[in-house]
N, C-alpha and C positions, 0 to 999 in steps of 0.2 A: 200905766194903767192897762193891764191887757185886755184882750176881748177874748169871751170863753162864751163854750155853748153848753147849755144844758138840754139833757134830753133823757127819757127813761131807757134803762137797757131792757134785754129780753127778760130778766127777771124781776121786773119791776120797780127796780131801785132808781134814784136819782143819779144822773152820772155827770161831771162837771169834766169838761175837757179844755184846754189850753193849747191851741195849736202851734205857738211859737215854742212852745219846750216840749212837745209830743206827749203832754201829761194827761192821762185819763184816770180819775178817782171816782168811787163813789163818795156820795154826799154823806156824812154822819150824821150831821145835824146843821139846822139854819135856824137862827134867831127868831123869825118869823114866819108862820106857816099855819095861818087860818084867819081868823074875823080880823084881826088886827095887821094885817098885810103879810106881804111873802119877800122874804129877803134876809137883809142885813147878814150878822156874819155867819159865815158856813165853815163849817169843820169837814176836812177830807179824809178819808180813811187812812192815807199817809200822815196825816197829823198836820197839815198846812192849813192855813187860815186864810179866807179871802173875805171881801166885805162887797154885797151888791146893794145899793141902793133899793131900798123897799119900795114894792109896788103895793099899789092898793088893794090888788088881788092877785092868784096864783094866775099866772100866763099860760099859753096853750104851747105845749112842747113840741118839738124842740125850739129854742130860743137863742139867740144871741145878744150877750149883753156885756157890758164893760165892768170890770171887777178891780178892786184896790187889793193890794196883798197886806197880809199880816192883819187883818180884823180892822182895818180903817186906819192903819199907821201910814 
């Protein structure tokens, strides 16, 4: 399970950074982004899938979290 950092870039887009891979991509979609919570399956602009354990509400950014690869696999 890699540790990842999520933050907003200068264009106001959510970015996903994996330090050990030096991978930084824009988040294209996130399973939960509203009143039902924040997190779940995350799709990045390069097509990669990750899974973040859902939080009850959107966190203050930047934030460092643990993620699973491949949409929870």
